[in-house]
Backbone bond lengths (Angstrom), bond angles and torsions (degrees), N, CA, C in turn:
res aa  C-N    CA-C-N  psi(-1)  N-CA   C-N-CA  omega(-1)  CA-C   N-CA-C  phi
1 M - - - 1.466 - - 1.513 110.13 -
2 F 1.322 117.00 145.25 1.445 120.76 174.13 1.523 109.05 -73.04
3 R 1.318 116.03 147.50 1.454 120.02 -173.40 1.516 114.05 -103.88
4 S 1.318 117.34 -23.64 1.458 119.51 -174.50 1.520 110.02 -133.84
5 P 1.338 119.23 94.39 1.448 120.30 -179.31 1.498 111.83 -64.93
6 A 1.348 115.76 149.51 1.458 120.59 179.98 1.520 110.27 -65.27
7 R 1.349 114.78 147.19 1.451 120.72 176.95 1.521 109.58 -109.04
8 P 1.352 117.34 168.23 1.461 118.40 176.87 1.510 111.84 -54.68
9 I 1.290 116.68 144.69 1.462 121.89 -168.49 1.522 111.65 -68.68
10 T 1.286 117.87 -62.47 1.456 121.74 -178.30 1.499 107.15 -176.01
11 S 1.313 117.57 179.75 1.452 119.42 179.37 1.510 110.49 -73.75
12 P 1.376 118.31 151.24 1.457 120.48 179.17 1.521 111.87 -57.62
13 H 1.332 117.78 -34.91 1.454 120.46 -177.70 1.536 110.30 -65.38
14 R 1.352 116.07 -46.40 1.454 118.40 -179.32 1.525 111.36 -67.96
15 L 1.330 116.79 -39.40 1.466 120.34 179.19 1.505 110.92 -59.80
16 S 1.327 116.77 -43.99 1.467 120.82 179.80 1.518 110.62 -61.03
17 G 1.330 117.31 -43.83 1.454 120.11 179.80 1.505 111.82 -64.44
18 A 1.365 116.00 -41.27 1.466 119.64 -179.45 1.506 110.62 -63.21
19 L 1.314 116.87 -42.27 1.452 119.51 -179.43 1.503 111.02 -65.70
20 S 1.307 117.84 -37.62 1.460 120.48 179.05 1.510 110.76 -62.82
21 R 1.315 117.31 -42.77 1.464 120.47 179.12 1.511 110.67 -65.72
22 R 1.364 116.94 -40.38 1.445 119.43 178.62 1.516 111.76 -62.96
23 Q 1.338 115.29 -43.05 1.465 119.22 -179.45 1.518 110.43 -63.66
24 L 1.329 116.40 -40.74 1.458 120.64 178.46 1.530 110.61 -62.22
25 L 1.337 116.24 -43.61 1.460 120.68 -179.06 1.535 110.40 -64.49
26 R 1.338 116.88 -43.48 1.457 119.96 -179.76 1.522 111.81 -66.10
27 S 1.337 117.05 -37.29 1.467 120.41 178.48 1.515 110.93 -63.80
28 A 1.330 116.29 -42.49 1.450 119.91 179.40 1.520 111.39 -65.66
29 A 1.336 115.03 -41.80 1.472 118.79 179.02 1.515 110.71 -64.33
30 A 1.319 116.67 -42.06 1.453 120.02 -178.79 1.515 111.01 -63.28
31 A 1.326 116.60 -39.19 1.461 120.03 -178.17 1.511 111.62 -65.38
32 S 1.339 116.86 -36.95 1.451 119.57 -176.16 1.524 114.02 -87.76
33 L 1.346 117.28 -26.29 1.449 120.04 -171.35 1.518 114.27 -113.18
34 A 1.333 117.30 -9.55 1.473 119.46 -175.03 1.519 114.18 -51.66
35 P 1.351 120.13 -40.71 1.469 118.87 179.55 1.521 113.14 -66.21
36 L 1.356 116.68 -21.26 1.462 119.20 -172.39 1.518 112.51 -101.78
37 L 1.360 117.82 -30.87 1.433 121.04 -170.05 1.529 110.38 -120.46
38 P 1.331 119.28 92.59 1.453 121.30 -177.59 1.527 111.18 -69.54
39 Q 1.331 115.54 146.06 1.454 120.54 173.81 1.530 106.63 -74.00
40 R 1.353 116.43 138.69 1.450 117.62 -172.94 1.534 111.76 -138.25
41 L 1.321 115.56 129.84 1.445 122.78 159.50 1.522 104.86 -98.21
42 V 1.304 117.79 122.04 1.454 119.17 -169.62 1.517 112.94 -92.48
43 A 1.311 118.27 -47.96 1.458 122.42 -179.31 1.509 109.12 -149.36
44 E 1.324 117.05 150.97 1.452 120.72 -175.73 1.510 109.89 -153.75
45 T 1.346 117.18 142.34 1.450 121.93 176.20 1.520 108.92 -157.02
46 A 1.319 116.62 167.49 1.455 122.25 174.47 1.526 108.99 -100.66
47 I 1.330 116.58 137.67 1.450 123.75 172.38 1.524 105.14 -121.07
48 G 1.310 116.20 101.99 1.455 118.98 -172.64 1.509 110.36 59.12
49 S 1.333 117.01 -126.56 1.455 121.02 178.11 1.525 112.70 -92.29
50 A 1.316 117.07 2.84 1.478 121.26 -179.41 1.533 110.75 -98.25
51 R 1.333 114.81 162.30 1.457 121.15 178.02 1.524 108.39 -114.72
52 L 1.312 116.09 131.93 1.454 122.60 -179.67 1.531 108.35 -118.75
53 T 1.313 115.46 122.98 1.465 121.63 -176.22 1.517 109.45 -133.44
54 T 1.325 117.15 142.30 1.464 119.12 166.43 1.524 108.34 -105.80
55 V 1.331 114.42 133.37 1.459 121.60 -179.78 1.527 108.13 -119.81
56 S 1.306 116.13 141.34 1.461 120.67 -169.52 1.519 112.25 -83.06
57 D 1.330 114.98 137.27 1.467 121.42 167.04 1.522 110.51 -106.13
58 G 1.336 116.18 17.05 1.476 120.61 -178.18 1.506 109.94 94.94
59 N 1.320 116.20 -141.69 1.464 120.93 -179.19 1.518 109.71 -150.62
60 L 1.298 115.43 162.87 1.463 122.08 173.87 1.521 109.06 -96.78
61 V 1.306 116.26 161.33 1.462 123.39 171.70 1.534 106.38 -127.89
62 L 1.334 116.19 114.55 1.459 120.98 -171.78 1.519 110.74 -133.24
63 P 1.322 117.46 149.35 1.466 119.14 171.54 1.528 109.01 -68.70
64 G 1.313 117.46 143.44 1.454 120.50 -178.97 1.519 112.38 -57.62
65 S 1.315 116.98 -30.06 1.461 120.06 -178.50 1.518 112.14 -63.47
66 F 1.337 118.19 -24.86 1.466 120.50 179.19 1.527 110.78 -61.51
67 L 1.343 116.29 -32.39 1.466 120.93 178.70 1.524 112.52 -97.36
68 F 1.351 116.24 -40.95 1.467 120.53 -162.31 1.533 115.78 -103.50
69 A 1.304 117.86 -6.80 1.476 119.21 -176.74 1.526 110.77 -55.78
70 G 1.335 116.22 130.30 1.453 122.03 176.68 1.515 114.60 92.04
71 M 1.325 118.29 -7.16 1.468 120.29 179.66 1.541 110.08 -80.69
72 P 1.341 117.45 154.50 1.477 120.28 179.54 1.533 110.79 -58.34
73 E 1.319 117.14 117.29 1.462 121.19 -166.42 1.539 113.70 -64.32
74 E 1.317 117.20 -45.77 1.463 119.04 -174.90 1.525 111.38 -66.73
75 E 1.319 116.91 -47.31 1.469 120.00 179.73 1.533 110.92 -67.54
76 L 1.331 115.99 -37.55 1.462 120.02 177.27 1.518 110.44 -59.52
77 A 1.310 117.65 -45.36 1.454 121.83 -179.26 1.523 111.40 -59.39
78 Q 1.318 116.75 -40.12 1.471 120.60 178.77 1.545 111.32 -64.24
79 I 1.323 116.67 -43.88 1.468 120.71 -179.96 1.519 110.98 -64.34
80 L 1.314 116.27 -45.13 1.471 119.56 -178.61 1.518 111.38 -66.35
81 A 1.332 116.79 -39.34 1.473 120.10 178.29 1.526 110.53 -63.00
82 A 1.317 117.19 -40.13 1.464 120.34 -179.53 1.523 111.73 -64.91
83 H 1.329 116.71 -27.40 1.475 120.98 179.93 1.524 112.14 -101.88
84 H 1.335 117.30 6.36 1.471 122.27 179.32 1.520 112.36 57.30
85 V 1.333 115.25 43.52 1.453 122.38 -179.71 1.516 109.49 -104.97
86 D 1.329 117.27 128.94 1.456 122.70 177.53 1.525 108.79 -72.50
87 P 1.332 119.41 119.94 1.472 119.58 -178.07 1.521 113.19 -68.58
88 A 1.333 117.39 -16.95 1.458 120.33 -177.97 1.517 113.90 -92.64
89 R 1.342 116.95 -22.56 1.475 119.55 -173.99 1.525 108.89 -150.75
90 V 1.325 116.60 122.90 1.463 121.36 179.81 1.526 110.14 -118.48
91 T 1.338 115.86 148.07 1.466 120.34 -177.47 1.539 109.67 -130.82
92 P 1.322 116.35 68.26 1.478 119.07 -175.20 1.514 112.79 -66.02
93 E 1.338 115.42 140.70 1.454 120.99 173.91 1.529 110.25 -64.23
94 C 1.323 115.19 157.27 1.464 122.11 173.07 1.546 106.98 -121.14
95 N 1.306 116.42 103.84 1.465 122.43 -173.00 1.525 110.06 -111.70
96 V 1.330 116.36 110.18 1.452 121.88 179.02 1.536 108.63 -89.63
97 T 1.323 116.59 132.82 1.454 121.49 -178.18 1.522 111.08 -87.00
98 L 1.317 115.93 131.33 1.479 123.88 176.38 1.517 107.79 -115.44
99 W 1.332 117.24 123.74 1.471 123.95 -177.41 1.524 107.62 -119.57
100 Q 1.318 117.05 120.43 1.449 121.73 -177.64 1.525 110.49 -129.41
101 D 1.343 115.29 126.39 1.455 119.46 171.20 1.526 108.44 -129.29
102 E 1.301 117.84 -160.96 1.463 120.38 -173.49 1.527 112.63 -63.91
103 T 1.325 118.04 -25.49 1.466 120.48 -173.55 1.523 114.35 -124.62
104 Q 1.340 119.18 -11.26 1.457 121.86 -172.08 1.522 112.75 -127.67
105 T 1.317 114.97 145.34 1.459 122.11 166.83 1.532 105.77 -128.19
106 V 1.333 116.24 104.08 1.455 121.94 -168.63 1.524 109.66 -116.68
107 L 1.322 115.99 134.19 1.457 122.44 170.95 1.519 109.66 -107.87
108 F 1.326 116.12 134.91 1.458 121.24 171.84 1.530 107.13 -100.62
109 D 1.342 114.70 104.57 1.464 124.72 -174.19 1.538 110.42 77.27
110 V 1.333 114.68 165.45 1.475 119.42 -173.71 1.529 112.91 -129.37
111 G 1.349 117.32 14.79 1.448 119.29 179.60 1.526 111.89 72.64
112 S 1.315 115.55 -168.58 1.471 120.28 -169.26 1.519 115.11 -103.66
113 G 1.355 118.34 -5.93 1.456 118.12 -177.49 1.507 111.40 69.59
114 S 1.306 115.11 -165.17 1.478 120.84 -170.96 1.512 114.20 -94.10
115 T 1.353 118.30 -1.62 1.467 118.87 -169.87 1.519 114.54 -111.65
116 F 1.343 118.65 1.45 1.460 119.50 -175.49 1.521 112.10 -96.33
117 M 1.326 117.72 -57.94 1.473 122.31 178.28 1.520 108.91 -143.38
118 E 1.338 115.19 142.55 1.473 119.23 179.87 1.517 112.80 -63.49
119 S 1.321 117.38 -27.03 1.456 121.18 -177.75 1.527 113.37 -81.20
120 A 1.329 117.08 -5.66 1.452 121.68 -178.55 1.533 109.74 -120.31
121 G 1.337 115.78 -176.58 1.449 120.69 178.26 1.517 114.31 91.54
122 L 1.324 118.05 26.78 1.478 122.14 -174.26 1.534 112.26 -100.87
123 L 1.336 118.50 10.92 1.456 120.19 -170.62 1.522 113.07 -59.35
124 L 1.319 118.81 -42.78 1.453 120.10 -175.62 1.528 111.33 -63.68
125 D 1.321 117.48 -38.68 1.461 120.20 176.79 1.524 110.84 -64.81
126 S 1.328 116.16 -39.95 1.461 119.79 -179.46 1.527 111.21 -69.11
127 L 1.318 116.92 -38.38 1.475 119.85 175.56 1.512 111.02 -64.22
128 D 1.337 116.38 -38.11 1.460 119.84 176.52 1.524 110.93 -60.12
129 A 1.337 116.34 -40.47 1.460 120.61 177.58 1.518 111.38 -64.81
130 A 1.344 116.66 -28.38 1.467 121.70 177.59 1.531 112.44 -84.05
131 G 1.324 115.81 -3.59 1.463 120.11 -179.96 1.521 113.95 77.55
132 V 1.337 116.18 26.69 1.465 120.87 -179.12 1.524 109.28 -117.75
133 A 1.326 115.87 121.04 1.459 121.24 176.33 1.524 109.06 -87.83
134 P 1.343 118.31 150.88 1.451 120.61 -178.55 1.522 114.26 -54.73
135 D 1.323 118.12 -36.76 1.455 119.39 -177.58 1.523 112.83 -80.27
136 E 1.340 117.31 0.18 1.462 121.55 174.10 1.519 112.46 -92.60
137 V 1.320 118.04 -9.77 1.462 122.23 178.97 1.531 108.35 -74.63
138 T 1.324 116.18 123.19 1.464 120.36 -175.60 1.526 113.20 -91.44
139 A 1.330 117.78 -24.20 1.456 120.46 -179.34 1.512 110.56 -152.32
140 I 1.334 115.49 142.73 1.467 123.58 171.33 1.518 107.06 -115.69
141 V 1.333 116.63 123.04 1.449 122.39 179.01 1.529 108.41 -114.90
142 F 1.310 118.18 125.48 1.459 121.71 -176.04 1.530 110.75 -98.72
143 T 1.329 115.83 130.11 1.467 119.23 170.67 1.523 110.59 -74.32
144 H 1.328 115.86 -39.94 1.464 121.53 176.88 1.529 108.29 -167.22
145 A 1.321 116.62 -179.93 1.461 120.26 -167.73 1.536 114.02 -112.05
146 H 1.317 118.34 27.48 1.458 120.25 172.38 1.526 110.38 -70.20
147 P 1.331 118.23 157.78 1.463 121.21 -172.00 1.525 115.22 -55.46
148 D 1.343 118.40 -41.46 1.449 120.38 -176.24 1.527 112.60 -74.11
149 H 1.313 117.51 -2.55 1.459 122.53 179.01 1.531 112.38 -113.87
150 L 1.344 117.19 -23.38 1.453 122.23 -171.88 1.540 114.09 -117.25
151 W 1.325 118.53 -33.89 1.450 119.47 -167.95 1.519 113.94 -67.48
152 G 1.343 118.23 -16.92 1.453 121.05 174.46 1.519 113.54 -73.45
153 L 1.323 117.47 4.04 1.461 122.10 177.72 1.536 111.71 -62.37
154 L 1.346 116.52 -35.05 1.468 121.49 -175.37 1.519 111.07 -115.75
155 D 1.330 116.10 149.91 1.459 119.87 173.51 1.527 109.35 -89.88
156 D 1.327 117.09 -172.74 1.464 120.57 -175.93 1.515 113.06 -71.35
157 F 1.321 118.00 -7.69 1.465 122.68 175.14 1.525 112.32 -103.23
158 D 1.351 115.85 9.51 1.454 122.19 -177.16 1.541 113.57 62.82
159 D 1.310 116.41 25.89 1.462 121.59 170.93 1.523 108.92 -93.77
160 L 1.326 116.86 152.03 1.450 120.92 176.89 1.518 110.03 -66.96
161 V 1.324 116.50 129.40 1.463 121.43 -179.79 1.531 111.02 -71.18
162 F 1.341 116.06 -30.73 1.470 121.38 -178.38 1.528 108.17 -118.22
163 P 1.318 117.49 80.25 1.461 120.89 -167.18 1.522 114.51 -71.08
164 Q 1.337 118.11 -23.90 1.459 120.61 -176.11 1.521 113.25 -93.83
165 A 1.309 118.20 -4.28 1.468 121.31 -170.04 1.519 112.43 -82.42
166 R 1.321 114.83 152.16 1.456 122.08 162.47 1.536 106.94 -78.35
167 Y 1.344 117.21 153.86 1.453 122.00 179.58 1.526 108.49 -124.37
168 L 1.335 115.88 128.35 1.464 121.26 -175.04 1.532 109.96 -131.99
169 M 1.342 115.34 132.67 1.467 122.05 178.05 1.511 109.16 -145.30
170 G 1.314 117.28 145.30 1.450 120.97 177.03 1.525 111.31 -59.15
171 Q 1.330 116.04 141.06 1.471 121.24 -177.56 1.525 110.79 -56.83
172 Q 1.324 117.97 -45.38 1.460 121.43 -175.89 1.520 111.03 -65.74
173 E 1.333 117.99 -39.78 1.444 120.94 178.50 1.525 110.68 -67.37
174 W 1.310 116.90 -43.97 1.462 120.72 177.94 1.537 110.63 -58.32
175 D 1.326 116.67 -49.30 1.466 120.60 -177.76 1.524 111.94 -59.79
176 Y 1.320 116.88 -38.67 1.466 120.07 -177.96 1.533 110.75 -63.80
177 W 1.313 118.42 -50.14 1.463 121.15 -175.58 1.524 111.88 -77.72
178 W 1.334 117.60 -24.34 1.461 120.34 178.81 1.526 111.83 -74.96
179 D 1.319 116.35 -27.19 1.474 122.31 -178.39 1.527 110.08 -65.09
180 P 1.337 119.29 122.23 1.473 120.99 179.44 1.536 112.44 -62.71
181 E 1.319 117.97 -20.61 1.457 120.41 178.22 1.525 111.81 -67.98
182 T 1.327 117.78 -24.17 1.458 120.60 -176.94 1.524 111.05 -60.21
183 A 1.320 117.94 -43.93 1.461 120.70 -179.67 1.520 111.97 -62.95
184 R 1.320 116.73 -27.06 1.464 120.43 -179.07 1.527 112.76 -87.59
185 T 1.332 117.19 -17.71 1.462 119.40 -173.72 1.513 113.79 -115.75
186 I 1.320 119.09 -9.90 1.452 121.18 -173.24 1.526 112.94 -76.14
187 G 1.313 117.78 -15.33 1.469 121.77 -179.48 1.520 111.00 100.37
188 T 1.322 115.99 151.61 1.466 119.91 -172.72 1.531 112.70 -63.86
189 A 1.334 117.58 -32.18 1.464 119.67 -177.41 1.528 111.74 -65.88
190 R 1.325 117.30 -28.19 1.463 120.88 -177.37 1.534 113.03 -113.96
191 Q 1.311 117.43 7.42 1.465 120.00 -176.10 1.532 111.77 -60.03
192 A 1.318 116.93 -39.23 1.462 119.87 178.91 1.525 111.34 -64.48
193 F 1.343 117.11 -29.94 1.455 120.41 176.69 1.537 109.83 -60.06
194 A 1.328 115.54 -45.40 1.461 120.74 -177.27 1.530 111.61 -67.39
195 V 1.317 116.67 -44.80 1.458 120.18 179.72 1.516 110.99 -63.28
196 G 1.351 116.46 -44.39 1.465 120.34 179.22 1.512 112.82 -65.89
197 A 1.339 117.23 -37.62 1.464 120.07 178.42 1.526 110.45 -64.64
198 R 1.299 117.00 -47.11 1.479 120.62 -178.54 1.530 111.00 -59.68
199 R 1.337 116.61 -42.42 1.466 119.93 -178.18 1.534 110.69 -61.35
200 R 1.300 116.74 -42.04 1.477 120.36 -179.06 1.519 111.51 -74.66
201 M 1.305 117.11 -36.02 1.460 120.13 178.16 1.530 111.54 -65.05
202 E 1.321 116.41 -31.92 1.469 119.40 177.61 1.544 111.15 -61.54
203 M 1.346 116.55 -28.98 1.450 120.32 -178.83 1.524 112.89 -72.87
204 I 1.338 117.47 -18.93 1.463 120.60 -179.49 1.523 111.58 -121.80
205 E 1.321 117.37 15.23 1.472 121.04 -175.88 1.531 111.66 -55.47
206 D 1.329 117.67 -39.43 1.459 120.22 -176.01 1.521 112.80 -86.45
207 R 1.339 117.14 2.64 1.464 120.61 -177.21 1.530 113.06 -123.25
208 I 1.317 117.33 -11.00 1.450 120.39 -171.87 1.536 111.03 -70.22
209 E 1.307 117.00 140.18 1.462 124.00 172.43 1.518 107.74 -111.50
210 R 1.323 115.77 123.00 1.456 120.41 -175.16 1.526 110.29 -108.62
211 F 1.314 115.76 150.06 1.460 120.18 -171.64 1.529 109.33 -145.62
212 G 1.331 114.92 168.06 1.444 120.87 179.96 1.517 112.74 -116.45
213 D 1.311 114.95 176.69 1.466 122.71 179.71 1.519 110.78 -59.25
214 G 1.332 117.04 132.94 1.455 121.44 174.90 1.510 115.32 87.93
215 E 1.324 118.90 -5.22 1.465 120.02 -177.57 1.530 111.47 -80.05
216 E 1.322 115.88 145.57 1.461 120.67 168.64 1.519 106.66 -84.21
217 I 1.312 117.15 107.86 1.455 120.83 -170.37 1.524 112.86 -90.44
218 L 1.329 116.31 -25.88 1.460 124.15 174.51 1.521 106.56 -143.62
219 P 1.324 118.81 161.77 1.470 118.75 177.76 1.530 111.38 -55.52
220 G 1.325 116.60 120.78 1.448 121.68 179.61 1.504 115.71 80.71
221 V 1.340 118.22 7.23 1.478 122.14 -177.70 1.521 109.25 -126.02
222 A 1.346 117.11 115.15 1.453 122.25 179.84 1.524 110.10 -115.84
223 A 1.326 116.52 138.57 1.465 122.64 -176.71 1.518 110.46 -88.92
224 M 1.342 116.02 145.18 1.457 121.50 176.25 1.535 108.30 -138.78
225 L 1.311 116.93 119.73 1.463 121.91 -179.44 1.534 108.90 -66.87
226 T 1.341 116.14 125.11 1.463 122.28 177.58 1.538 108.49 -132.86
227 P 1.327 117.26 71.75 1.461 121.69 -170.32 1.520 113.50 -78.85
228 G 1.317 114.62 164.05 1.464 122.61 177.35 1.508 110.55 130.79
229 H 1.342 116.74 -54.81 1.460 118.50 175.66 1.513 108.56 -60.46
230 T 1.308 116.87 -45.46 1.468 124.84 163.55 1.521 107.07 -134.08
231 P 1.349 117.25 164.97 1.474 117.83 -174.86 1.525 114.51 -62.07
232 G 1.330 117.58 -32.26 1.450 119.80 -177.37 1.509 114.47 -118.34
233 H 1.324 116.53 26.62 1.469 120.40 -178.36 1.530 110.78 -55.44
234 M 1.341 116.37 135.00 1.451 122.12 -179.05 1.534 110.64 -119.19
235 S 1.322 116.11 143.37 1.449 123.72 165.60 1.522 107.57 -110.44
236 F 1.337 116.38 168.09 1.460 119.43 -173.50 1.520 110.52 -140.91
237 E 1.334 115.18 127.47 1.460 120.93 175.14 1.525 108.25 -91.95
238 L 1.340 115.44 124.04 1.452 121.63 179.81 1.524 107.93 -105.22
239 R 1.342 116.56 132.85 1.466 120.45 179.81 1.516 110.54 -133.47
240 S 1.328 114.26 138.80 1.455 121.76 171.13 1.511 107.10 -144.37
241 G 1.327 116.81 117.59 1.456 119.41 -173.61 1.516 109.66 63.67
242 S 1.326 116.93 -131.85 1.468 122.09 -178.52 1.525 113.02 -94.49
243 E 1.355 117.64 3.62 1.477 120.94 -175.53 1.506 110.36 -105.33
244 A 1.347 115.42 154.80 1.458 120.65 -176.58 1.519 110.42 -147.47
245 A 1.316 114.72 157.54 1.472 123.60 172.80 1.504 107.49 -147.97
246 M 1.338 115.94 161.93 1.461 119.38 179.31 1.522 110.58 -128.65
247 V 1.336 115.24 125.53 1.451 122.44 172.28 1.524 106.58 -86.95
248 I 1.345 117.40 117.26 1.472 120.52 -171.16 1.526 112.48 -107.81
249 G 1.350 118.58 0.17 1.456 119.55 179.21 1.509 112.08 54.07
250 D 1.348 116.88 -123.46 1.454 122.57 178.44 1.524 112.38 -108.90
251 A 1.340 117.53 16.73 1.467 119.17 176.54 1.512 111.05 -62.24
252 I 1.338 116.83 -31.27 1.474 123.36 168.80 1.516 104.47 -122.57
253 G 1.326 116.36 106.26 1.457 120.36 -163.48 1.518 116.87 -88.86
254 N 1.327 118.51 -10.95 1.467 120.72 178.16 1.511 108.06 -156.34
255 D 1.340 116.73 168.68 1.460 119.24 -176.97 1.522 112.82 -106.45
256 H 1.331 117.21 18.94 1.459 120.35 177.24 1.535 109.80 -117.22
257 V 1.327 117.94 -83.50 1.451 120.77 -176.01 1.524 111.77 -65.34
258 A 1.345 117.82 -41.20 1.463 120.52 -177.12 1.521 112.13 -62.38
259 F 1.337 117.06 -29.88 1.469 120.78 176.37 1.523 111.33 -83.53
260 A 1.312 116.23 -45.88 1.476 119.08 -177.10 1.517 112.53 -65.73
261 R 1.342 116.21 -37.65 1.475 120.57 -177.73 1.534 108.46 -138.77
262 P 1.319 119.03 71.91 1.471 121.06 -177.84 1.525 113.57 -61.74
263 G 1.325 117.07 -23.56 1.452 120.00 -179.20 1.516 114.56 -80.27
264 W 1.335 118.06 -9.12 1.458 120.27 176.10 1.526 109.50 -71.00
265 E 1.329 115.83 139.29 1.451 120.20 177.62 1.525 109.74 -75.61
266 A 1.336 116.51 133.90 1.454 122.06 -175.83 1.523 109.78 -106.79
267 N 1.321 116.24 130.92 1.456 121.65 -178.63 1.531 112.57 -63.12
268 S 1.331 117.19 -23.50 1.466 120.88 -179.03 1.532 112.37 -75.72
269 D 1.330 118.19 -13.68 1.464 121.83 175.98 1.512 109.84 -83.30
270 Q 1.327 116.75 139.01 1.460 119.49 178.29 1.531 111.42 -68.86
271 D 1.311 116.39 -32.84 1.468 121.42 172.87 1.532 106.33 -122.22
272 P 1.339 118.34 89.41 1.457 121.21 -173.47 1.518 114.22 -59.00
273 T 1.322 117.81 -37.86 1.478 120.05 -178.70 1.523 110.67 -65.82
274 R 1.311 116.51 -48.38 1.463 119.29 -179.82 1.528 110.92 -68.64
275 G 1.347 116.40 -35.22 1.458 119.67 177.56 1.508 111.40 -60.14
276 A 1.344 117.76 -41.76 1.453 121.19 179.19 1.520 111.43 -66.27
277 Q 1.312 117.57 -39.16 1.468 121.10 177.24 1.530 110.88 -63.20
278 T 1.321 116.24 -45.93 1.470 120.93 178.97 1.503 110.96 -62.23
279 R 1.328 116.56 -45.24 1.468 121.96 -177.12 1.527 111.00 -62.64
280 S 1.309 117.05 -43.18 1.465 121.22 -179.03 1.531 111.16 -63.89
281 A 1.324 116.21 -45.30 1.474 119.64 -179.91 1.531 110.83 -66.59
282 L 1.320 117.16 -41.58 1.457 121.61 -179.67 1.523 110.59 -65.57
283 M 1.315 117.09 -43.33 1.464 120.90 -179.76 1.519 110.76 -62.02
284 D 1.313 116.19 -41.23 1.457 120.75 179.69 1.517 110.91 -61.72
285 R 1.314 116.98 -44.71 1.463 119.99 179.35 1.534 111.91 -65.15
286 L 1.317 115.79 -46.09 1.464 118.99 -178.02 1.524 111.73 -62.81
287 A 1.326 116.85 -38.14 1.464 120.19 179.66 1.527 111.05 -70.42
288 Q 1.319 116.33 -42.20 1.471 119.99 -178.63 1.539 110.61 -64.99
289 E 1.333 116.10 -43.92 1.472 119.76 -176.31 1.525 112.58 -85.51
290 Q 1.344 116.15 -10.69 1.450 120.45 -175.03 1.524 111.73 50.73
291 M 1.329 114.19 41.82 1.468 121.02 178.78 1.517 109.73 -81.01
292 L 1.315 116.57 136.79 1.461 121.06 174.79 1.524 108.50 -61.04
293 L 1.331 116.18 134.96 1.461 120.92 179.51 1.517 109.84 -123.53
294 I 1.329 115.38 152.28 1.463 122.16 177.13 1.511 107.80 -129.82
295 G 1.343 116.01 112.81 1.453 121.88 -179.35 1.520 111.29 -107.87
296 F 1.290 117.18 135.93 1.455 122.16 -173.74 1.530 111.83 -61.23
297 H 1.343 117.51 -36.85 1.454 120.82 -176.21 1.533 113.31 -112.60
298 L 1.316 118.55 15.06 1.456 120.42 177.21 1.531 109.54 -80.31
299 S 1.324 116.40 156.94 1.455 120.24 -173.47 1.523 112.16 -82.11
300 Q 1.325 115.53 171.57 1.469 124.23 177.51 1.526 112.12 54.09
301 G 1.326 115.23 40.89 1.460 120.79 177.57 1.500 114.61 90.20
302 G 1.340 117.61 -5.09 1.452 120.87 173.18 1.505 116.05 80.10
303 M 1.333 118.62 1.63 1.456 122.03 -174.47 1.529 109.34 -107.02
304 G 1.322 117.03 128.07 1.468 119.32 -179.38 1.523 111.68 177.36
305 R 1.326 115.84 -155.14 1.458 121.17 -178.51 1.534 109.97 -137.23
306 A 1.318 116.12 158.36 1.455 122.21 175.11 1.517 109.22 -98.10
307 E 1.327 116.53 132.02 1.471 121.42 179.67 1.515 108.62 -122.13
308 K 1.335 115.96 132.25 1.464 121.32 -179.95 1.514 109.86 -71.93
309 T 1.339 116.40 137.40 1.459 123.51 174.34 1.521 108.14 -116.05
310 Q 1.311 116.95 -176.67 1.457 121.65 -178.12 1.516 112.22 -61.77
311 D 1.346 116.69 -38.47 1.460 119.44 -175.49 1.524 113.25 -128.82
312 G 1.323 117.84 16.52 1.463 120.64 179.67 1.512 110.07 179.73
313 Y 1.344 114.47 -136.82 1.465 121.24 179.54 1.538 107.65 -141.01
314 R 1.324 114.83 167.24 1.444 118.69 169.06 1.521 109.37 -140.47
315 F 1.340 114.76 155.08 1.457 122.56 -178.26 1.518 108.47 -91.54
316 I 1.335 116.52 127.40 1.458 123.11 177.45 1.529 106.55 -111.42
317 P 1.359 117.63 104.03 1.459 118.61 -178.61 1.519 112.00 -61.59
318 A 1.328 115.74 148.15 1.472 120.04 -179.57 1.516 108.95 -67.72
């Protein structure tokens, strides 16, 4: 059962002002960045009578050590070379999942907004290219609360970017980031993640709907706990008719090492041991069932399938 039903959004006067400021901000951004940042629909398919699309929030720019520190160096080098990945610098895509059926327009995560990385924060332009206005989004479902998945919740005026939406997050994930102890114990490298998450969560505290593992949180959307990357990370199985797909967030964080060696511990996971266990089990299921998967940081739009190989798996883009 959901624990916190949504409340009325705000007064019409305040909503009108917020939208005006958002529109002004987007117009200014478009005028200055349009030549550099193309609007993108990355991948699209039908699942039963529903439409599944990934829309780009840009990409991250990270040191290779953020992902690869501690992995077996010689074998790692071979895998990265085969995939033409620079071991010193990685630029993973940020693919936000858009799920539309007869009654719902659902986003899984909201990207990073304008304050995390200059190379990211393009979600609103990409949604515009998809013909979806922010106030048409009926629900926001969070896989987890890292900056590139949560910080796009607010615009530069601290107004909600998606004012009409319901907001849903796993109970365990919410509790972890809401706890003031998290900022003190998460470590200096991720401390800003905790502070930024708490600030944004405070803006939706009275509207958030929290759920547990295995619950059907929206029609055709079931939650599945996939912990390790964060303590309460969730994936979501989407079903329409006899067809299904799975939104995996960062449970499988890339389409090279994570597929070739899912059992290797990844430095980007907050709990590397549990993350490897989750990734291995998830990969096995996805490959056996040949279920379409959507990964936030996978290449070519993040949509594809897992295929078993002799000594691991490989990603087959849709």
